[in-house]
N, C-alpha and C positions, 0 to 999 in steps of 0.2 A: 688700284691704289687707294680708292676711297675708304675701304675697310681698314687698311693699315693706318691711314691718316687719322682715323677716328680715335686711335690710341692716345692722341694728344689730350683728349678730355680726361684721361686717367691721371694726368699731371696738373690739371687745373683744380682749384678748390671745389669741394662738394657744395659748400655754401658760399654764394656770391650775392652782392647787392644787385639791385635792378639795373643800375647803370653798367656795371661790369658784365652782367649776363647779356644785356642788349648788345654791347660792343662785341662780345665773343660770338654771339649769334650772327651778327652782321659779317664778321670775318669768316665764320664757317660757311655761311651761305654764299659769300663771294668765292671762296675756295671751291665749293661744290659746283657752282655754275661753270667755273673755268675748267674744273677737272672733268666734267661731263661733256665738255665741248668737243666737237669733232674737228675743230679748226685749229689753227696755229695758236689761238688764244690759250689753249691748255698749258702751253709752256710757261704762262705767267701765273699759274695757280700757286706758285711758290711765294708770291708777294703777300697775299693774305695769310698763308700758312706761316711765314716767317714772323708775322705779327702775333699769331697765336703762340708760337714758340717763345717769343719775347715776353708775352703775358705770363706764361708759365715760369720763365726765369725771374720775372719781376715779383711774382707771388712768393717764390722761394726767397728772394732777397728781402721781401717784407717780413717773412717769418724770422729770418736771421736777425733782422733789426729789433725784433721784440725780445729775443733771448740773449743777444750780444749787444745790448744797448750802447754801452760806452764805446766799445770798439767800432760800432757802426757810425756813431756820431763823429768820431775822429775820421773815419773813412769818408763820410759825407762832406765833412768840412774841407777835406782835401780835393774833392772832385766837384763840389757844388757850384762853384762860380757864383752866378747871380741867383741861384736857386737855393741858397743856404737856408733861408727862412722856411721854405716848403719842406725841405728834406729833414730839418731838425724839429719839425712840428710834431706835437703829440697826436695830431690827426693825419699822420702820414698815410697816403693811400697807394694802391698798386700803380695808379697812373702817375703819381709823383715820382716814382722810381725812374720813369722814362725821361725825367729831366737830366739824368746822368747820361753821359756819352755811352752809347750801346756797348761798345767793345770794352768799356771800363767796368761795367756792371759785374761780369764774371769774376773780377778780382776779389769780390766779397766772399766768394766760396772758399777762400783760404781759411776763413774763420770756422769752417766745418771740416777742415783738413783735407780738402780736395786737392789732389796732386797738381803741380804746376803744369805738367804735360796735358792733363785733362782740361784744365782751365784754358790753356792755349788752343786746344782743339775746338772749344766753344767759341773762342775769339775768332778763329779761322772761319767758322761758319758765318759769323756775323760780318766779318770783313768781306767774305766772298759775295754775300748778298749786297752789301753796300757798294762794293767796287764794281760789280758786274750788272746788277739789276736795279738798284735804287735810283740810278741816274741814267740820262739818255746817252749811254756810251755804246749802244748797239748790242748789249749783252742779252742773250736768250738762253734760258736753262734747257739744255738738250735732254737731260736725264732727271726730270723732277722726282721720279720714284726713288731713285738712289739718294737724292738730296734729302727727301722727307725721312728716309730711313736713318740718315745721319742725324737729323734733328731729334728723332725719337731716341736714338742711342745716346745722344748728349744728355737728354733729360733723364734717362735711366742712370747715367753716370752721376748726375747731380743728386738724384733722389737716394741713391744707395748710401749717401753720407748723412742722411737725416735721421737714422735710427736712434742715435743717442739723444737728439732733440726730442724725438717722439717718446722715448723712454722717460726723459725728464718731465715732460708735461703730464704724462700718465701717472708717474709717481707723485707729482705734486697734487694731482686730483685725489689720489688715494690717501695721501697723508692728511688731507683735510676733510675727508668724507665722514658723515655721521649717519646713523641709521634712519634719521628723518629725511635725509636728502633724496631728491629725485635724481637718480644717476643718469637718466637719459637727458635731463636738462643740463647737467654738468657736461655731458659729452657734447651736446649741441653748442654749448658755450665755447668749448675747445675748437669745434669745427669752424665756428665763425671767427673767433679771435686769433686763431693760429693758421687760418687758411689751409686746413688739412685736405689733402687729396685722397684718392682711394687707397693707395698704398700706406699713407700715413695712418688712415683710419684702421687698416688691418693691423698695423704694428701697435697702435695705441690700444685697440680693442683686445688684442691677444694678451697684453700686459694686464689689462683690467680683468679679463676673464680668468686669468691664471692666478690672480691675487686672492688672498683670503680676507681682504678688507671688506668688500661688499658683503652684506648679510644675504642669505639665500634669496629673499624676496627681491632685493636689488639686483642680484645676479640674473635672476630669471627675467626681470624687467629689462635689463640691458641686453640679454641674449635675444629676447623677442623683438626688441627695438631694432637690433642689428639685422635680424632675419627679415622683418617686414619692411623696414625703411630703406635698407641698403642691399637687399638680396645677398646677405652675407653667407659665407661658406658654412653650411650646416655641419660639415665634418669637423671644423675647428671647434665649434661649440660642443659637439658630441664628445670630442677628445678632452676638453677641459671640464666637462660636467662632473666627472668623478672627483675632481679636486675640490669642488664646492659641496658636494653631497655625498655623505658616507653611504655607499651602496650595501654595506654589510649590516648596518643597524636597522632594526625594525622595532620602533617604540610605539606602543599603542596607548593613546589616551583612553580613559574609561568611556568617554562620551563619543568615541568615534569608531566606526567600523574599519578605518584605514590606519596604516602606520604613518606617523607624522613626518618621516623623512621625505615623503613625496611632496614635490612643490605644487603650488597653484599656478597653472598656466592658462594662457588665453588664446593660443594659436595651435593649429594642427601641426605645424612644423616643429614647435617645441615639444608637443606631446609625442611626436614620432621619435624625437631624440630621447625622451624619458623612456619610452617603450623599448628602445634599442638596448638600454642598460638593464632591463629586467625581462629578458626573453622567456623566463620560466613563469612569469606572472600573466594571468588572463588580461588581454588588452582592454576588455570591458571594465575590469577592476581599476586599471591604471587611468583610463579615461574618466572614470567616475571620481577617483581619488584626487585627480589633478584639475578637475573642473569645479569651480566653487559652487555653482548652483546644483550640479549633480551631487556633489559631496554632501551638501546641506540636506537634500532630499533623503539620501540613504541614511545619514546620521540621525535624522528625526525618527526613522523607522527603527534604527539600531537602539536608541535610548529606551524605547518601549520594550523591545524584544530581548535586550541584554540579559535580564534575569533568567530567561528560558533557554539561552544559547548554551550549547555544550562547549567545553573548554577548547575544542579544536575548531570552533566555528570560524573565527576570524582568519586563522591560518589556511583553512580549506577554502574560504571565500576568495583567496588570492588566485586559486587555480580553477575554481568552479563558481565563478561569481554569479552567473545567471541562475544556476540551480539553488545556491545557498540564499541569495537574496529573495528568491521566490518563497522559500521556506520562511524567511524573516517577514515577508509581506503577509503571508497567510497567518502567521502568528499575530501580527498587528490587527488583521481583520477580526480574528477570533476574539481578541481582547476588546476591540472596538464594539463588537456585538455583545459584550458583557458575558462571555462564556468563560467558564473556569477550565483552565488548561494546565497540563503537565507536559514536561519534556524531559526525557531521561536519556542516559548515555547510550542505551541500547533500545531497540524496538522502534516503533513508529515515531515520526517527527513530533506528533502531538497526540495526547490522550485527552479528549474532551469529556468532562464529567457528564454522565448520563446521555452522551451522544455517540461516541465511538472513537476508533483510531483514525488518524489522518496521516498519510504518507505523501510527501510532496515530490513531484518529478517535473523536470523542465527540459524537454529535448532541445538540442542545439542543431545547427545545420549539418554537423558531422564533418569528417575529414574531407576537405575540398578535392583531394586527389582520388577519392573513392567515387565510383559511378552513381551510388545511391544517395550521395549527400545532396542537400538542398542548395542550389546555386544562389549566389548573392543576387538580390533584386537590383536591376540596373536603374539608376536614378539620373535622369537627364538634368543637366545644369543649364542648357540653352534650348530654345525651341527647336533648333536644328537637330538636336540629339534625340528628340522624342521618337520612340519607336514602339512597335507592338512586341510584347514579350509574353510567353506562356507562363501561367501560374503552375508551378510543379506540384500539383495537388497530391499525386500518388507518392512522391518522395516525402512530402510533408507528413502524410499519413503513416508511411513507413517509420519515420522518426518518432511519431507519437506512439505507435504500437510497440516500437522497440523499447522505449523507456518505461512504458507501462509494464511490459513483461519482465525486462531485465532488472529493474529496480524495485518496482512495487510487488509484482506477483511472486517473483523468486524470493524476495525478502519475507513476504508473508508466509511462505512455506517454511522458512527458517525459524520464524517466530513460534511455530507450533510446538516446538520442543522446550520452550522457555516456561519457567514457572509462572511468570506474570501474565502469560497469554490466556485469553478467554475467547473461545471460538464463538460465543454467543453475542459478542460485542460487534456492532456494525463496523465495517472497514471502508473508508472513503479514500480515494486517490485524488490528490489535487494536482492538476496538470496546467502548466503554463507554456504556451506556444509562441510567446512574444519574440523569441530569438529567430524564429523561422522567417519573420519579416514580411513575407508576401501577403497580399490582401486576401482575406478569407471570403468564402461564399456567404453573402448576407442572409441567404435563406436557410443554410444548413452549415453550422460550424464544422471544421475539420475533425474535431474531437468526436463529434457524433457520427461522422462518416467512418471514423476508425473503430467505433464501438458497435455500430448497428449495420454497417455495410452499405449505407446509402451512397449513391453516386451522383447521378444527374437529375435535375428537376425535369419532370415531364408534364406537359399541359395538354389537356383534352380540348381541341379547338372547337368542339361542339358545345361543351358544358363549362369550359374554363376551369374545370377541376384540375388540381395539381397533385402530383405524386412524385416519388423518386424511384429511379431504377435502383436495383439492388445487386450486390455481389458479396461473396463470402471470403474473397482473398484478393490480395494485390501481389503481383509478381515482382521480385527484385530483378536487378540486371542480370543475375546469374540464373534466372528462371526459377529460383526458389520461391515457393508460395508462402505468403505471410497472412494469417487469418485476420479478418477485419469484422469479426462477428462475436466479440467478447460478451456482448450483452443480449444476444439473441438465442442463447442456449444455456444449459445448466452448468457447463464446464467451469464458468467463472462466477458461480453463485455466491462465493465467499466475498465478492466485491459488492458492496451495498450501493455505491454510487460514485460519481465523479464530479468534482468541483473544478471548473476550468476558466481560464482567461487567455485571450489572445493578445493582451497588452503586456509589454515589458514592464518590469517593476519601475523603471525610470519614468515611464509614461503613465503611471497609475493615475486615476482620476482624483480630484480633490476630495470627493466623497469616497473614502477608502472602501474597497470591496464592491463598488458599483459595477466594476468590470467583470465580476465573477458570476458564473452561471452554474447551477447544479442540475444534474440529470441522474435519475435513479436507475438501478438495474432491475428490470421487471422480474428477473429470476433470482433475486437476492434471497439468501437464507435469513439475513437479519436486516430488517427495514430501518431506514434512518428516520428518526423522529421528525414529524412535520414542523415542529417548532424550529428546527435547524433549517429545513428546506425553505421555509418561508422567509428566512433572513436574506435570501438571495433571489435574483432572477432565476427562473427554473423552467425546465422541460419535464413533462411527465411522460414516462414510458410505461405502456401497459400491454399486456398480452391477452389476446382473445382467440381461443382455438390455436391455429397455427400462425396467426398474424401478430405482428408487433406494430403498435401505433405510437406516434410521438405527438405530444401537444405542447406548443409553446405558450407559456403562461405570462408573457410580458410584452 
């Protein structure tokens, strides 16, 4: 019965003053103690519960007195007796309503068109308690569970007639709202002044959410307030979202990478609702467009890069955000380094004057339903959740080699037939592995493992000398072998070097480009000018006889 009885709180106001809250807590605690008793005392749990019921009735009466002021004053004059002064006071409280005879109070529900039969059923509950339990007449409630169910049913009956009152106060709020108003403060004022309960809030909120009066920023503020403060039904907000935001329009301001119809949000719950309405758009794009600080970071990069972006850049960023923003970031780095760059509709992402071609690639984790995809890294939110987890190095390397081959190497092959192509110009591949998320080996980045076949660090216990084990391939789940030796033979000599970063563009350092590392291909046909190499942290790869050595220069 305890769980069923808790429903009484949904009929009590969400906002109460301290005196009211203390009184209600005392009543509920008394009920709980009696209800949990294994003795005959349990039969008297109805006594405090009845008072909780009457508090709910009195709150409803108080609400009616605010919206039907003249009619209520006439009613109070007729039933007040010696309490006329208190009942006609502008400071009328919920406790003052108790000055009226209990069985008379339900009469006021005629003002909200509650049927006489239902009013009489409420009176019967009150009479039954007063006649059988409130006085020493030997009355004992044999079926308290059934009686509590009747109390809850009575409150449901009363509440069902409050919709039009809720509609009126919501429309009054909307009629006076301005774009400068804090809509959450206006709602809080309603909660306090009109003693709204949970159902009242739902009805009022639905009207506010479905209205076109709040501007988009106010609507989001309201929606997030409902979600965070009242654990509001996210489905209702999701359903009303399209009425406020035009899902078909995509208007791009010149100074932003993102279309302006997307709102600024501050909670993950609201972000999930936005994502649900744009299933075809990259979630990373949406999270960045809807988060003020993220958006600012990307828009700073966009303003510098915009003159070099192709006409499809922003539309393609919606579905390949990680890849395209990496290209944008590389463009910003090159400009920051005072390099002269070109970007054309076909061919490499950048042509750097006197340096070479650069093509940008950024592997993602892949389709999570596929066995070779990189799994999400588990992030513990409590100490109890902390656990050991493997770093999926081989799967990360497969993703790196995959994009290098499919996007960079295959495209280079296509460029050979173009008039603008010059086979004597160095070719650099820029790789970003930030989306793979997992921590990298601090002694040997995964990009180098994918290019040179290095695997595990080996330490000679006698000399402390270190080395790495080597392999030529990594096997996929279907046993297909994928080469990891692009830079240890002449097969890929047309690639001059790789510029790479393991940081997502969102998390780029303040000193732009500081996260990027360059490594040369020791078998390259066309060497990259050292003036470019020295702009970045770098590794030097050299070949001597049949051996390849790598030297870290930072």
